Each structure stands twice: as structure tokens, then as C-alpha cells.
N, C-alpha and C positions, 0 to 999 in steps of 0.2 A: 494653681498646682502646689502652692506652699503648704496647704493643709493636707495634701495626699499622704505625705510621709513624715512621721514623727517617731523616732526610735523609742521614745518613752511610752508611746501608745501602740506601736506596731512593731512586732519582732523583726529586726533587720535581717535575720537569717532565713526568713520565709520568702522564697522566690515568687515573683508575680506570675510566672508561667508554670503552672503545675505539670504540664507535659514534659518539661525539661528537668524537673526535680528528681533527685536520686536519693536512695535510702542510706542508712548508716553504714551498712556493709560495703556499698559502692564507694562511699566517702573514705572509709578506712583503707580500702584497696588502693585508691589513688594516692593517699598520703604516704602509704608504704612504698609505692612504686616510684614516685617523682622525687628527686633529691634536691630540687631548687625551688625557692619560693620568694615571696616579698612580704616583709613585715612593715606595718604602718603604725607609727607612734606619733605623739605630739609633744611639743615643748611649750610650756607656759612661762613667758618672761615676766620679770618683775612688774612691768606695767600692765600685765593682764593679757597681752597679745598672745595668740596661739599660733605656733609654727608647726605644720604637719610635715612629716618626713616619711619616705618609703625607702626601705633598705633591702636590696636583693641579696640573698645568701643561701648557703646550703643548710639543710635542716634534717631532723629525724623525728618521726612520730613514734611515741612510746604508748602503745595501747594500754599497758598495765597501769601507767600513771595518768593516762588521758591528757597528755601534754605534747608540745613540740619543743625540741631543744635546738639551739643554734649558738654560734659564738662569733664575736667580732674583735676588733682591736681593743686593747685594754682601755683606751680613751676614745671619745668620739661622740657623735650625736646620739647614737642608739643607747649608749650607756648613760649619757646625760639625761635623755628622755626617761629611760626606765627607772633611774634612781631618784627621780623627782618625788615619787611616792613609794619608796621601796618597802616600807612597813606593810602596806596593804596591797602593793603591786600596782603596775601601770596598765591601764586599759589599752589593749592592742588588738589589731586585726591582722590576720595572715592570709595570704592568697597563694594558691598553687594552680597552675594551668598546664594542660597538655594540649597541643595543637596538632591539627592534621592538614587538610588541604584548604586552600582558598576556594570559595564557591562563587564564581562570577555569575552575574545576572544582567539582563537588559533593563532592569529597573534599579535605579540608584538606591532605593530603600530596601532592596532584597539582596544586595551584595553581602556575602556572609563568609564565615569560616567555620570549619569543624573544630570543636573545642570540647574539652572536659575540664571542669574547674571546681575548686572547693574554696570557700571562704570560712575562716575560723574566727570566732569572736571570743576573747578571753582576757586574762590578766597575766602580764609578763613580770618576771622578777629576776634579779641577778642571783646566780648560784655561787656557793662558796665551798671550799674544802672537798670532802669526799663526794658531795652531791655534784659539784662541778666536774670532778674527775670521771664519775660514772656517766654523766651526760656527754662529755667530750668523747669518751670511749664509744658510747652508742652512736654518736654522730659520725665518728671516723669509720666505724665498721659498716654503717649504713651506706655512706656515700661510696665506699670502696668494698663492694660485696666480696666476701671470701677473705678479706683482711682481718687479722686478729691483733689488736693492740697487746703488746707484751710478748707476742710470738713472731709476727712479721715486722713489728716496729719495737723500739724500746718502750718501756713503760712510761706513762705520763707522770712527770715529776712535779713537785711543788713549784719548781722554777718555771716549768711550762705554764702552770695555772696562774702564776704571777704575771705572765706576759699576755694573757688573753682575758676577755670577759665572756662568761658562759651564762646562758639564759634558759629559762623554762617558761613557756607560755601555757598556762593552765586553760584547758578548753571549757568554755561555758556553753557555747552554742556553735553549730556549724551548718553550712548549706552546701549541697552538691548540685551541680547543673551539668547537663550534657546536651550538645546539639551535634550529632555526627551524621547529618543527612548526606545522601549521595550527591545532591546538587541543590542549588538555590531555586526558588520559584522564579518563573519568567513571566513577563507581562505580555498579554495578548496585544496584537496589533503592531508589534515591533519585530524587526528581523532577528534571526538567530545571531548569536555572538560570533565574531570572526574566529577562525581556527587558532590564531595565535593567543587567544584568551582562554585556551583550554585549561582546565583546573590544574594549577600547580601546587606543589607541596611547599609549605613554609619552611624556611631554614630551621633545622633542628627539630622538625616535627616528627611525630610518631604515627605511623600508619595503623 
């Protein structure tokens, strides 16, 4: 199996299951609708060891810039990772998921869940000055629809920008997948599932 996947030879944004792939318009719609995601970065220590990290956070997609913006504490692993190669940016992957119902089955390999997901591949960098202010404004207004920075809140000050780290992840490739089946496949020759295993919704899911 080691020869099956090599990112240098096979585009990692291409899903193995074409029936689940979704187009660019579908991907953009999900990125504009879901406010929370997870960004993956790595840290390379002085001895050459690589330490991967995943950070959950709120984000905003900016179609006009074709990037994702987010912010974290002014210090921490995400900033340290991103700043390792600030001049050219830090390779990063971002994941966004929307979940529905759990799909029980009498086959252990068919147990499933309704999901819609996007994986973004790109380059992250730290923003400064007016670029950081604009990104933080977009992020605030996206996570809180109807809110306007400077109208419903005070303006974002230079002191505010000194207390946080704001990032932009430029999108190079992306992949959208969906499996929203009504139910999971069942295996012949086994009895139907008990009533108490009726399809439940996951916490925080969206029907």
C-alpha cells in the first residue's frame, strides 16, 4: 500500500470516490456557510523532527481573495508553526465538516454518518497592519451574521491587533465530498437492527 499514495505524484485533493466528489460552487457554499474548521500545520525542530498540530478555530472564506482567514492568541503553536517560513508562507491544510445523522448497519464495515466536508490545501501566512484589520473584520462579521464592526462594536484598534495573531491561508487546491444517504447498507442474512439503534442525530448536526 505504500506505493498507492504519493502527494508528489498524485494530487491529494482528488477524492478516491468520484460519486462523492462535489464541484467548486458546492465547495464555496459550504465554506461560506460553516463557521468552524480545523487547520493542520507542522513544526520542524532543530534536530529535524516534525511535529504535526491540528488547531480548531473559527474562520471566514474570502472568495475575492480566494483565501481563508482566522486568528489565534498572539503566541502559541500555530503562530510558531506559521512563522517558520514566513517569507514564502507555511504549507497548511484546512478541514471543514457538516454532519447529519448516524447511519447504523448490521455490518460493521457499513456503519456510517451523513457528512459534507471540504479539505483546503494551501499556504498560510501571518497578516499585519491593515491586512490584519480587514481580515479580522471579515471574520467577526462572518461568524456573527448581521453584526458590523464599527457600528455594533467599536472599531478594531492597533492595540487589538497587538493582542492577536491574524492569518490568511491562500487556497491552492481544494476537495469537496458529500455522503448524505438516507441509510446505510445492510448485510443479507443478519436480522434487522433493534429499535433502540434508530438513526440518531449527532450533537450539533445540521439536518
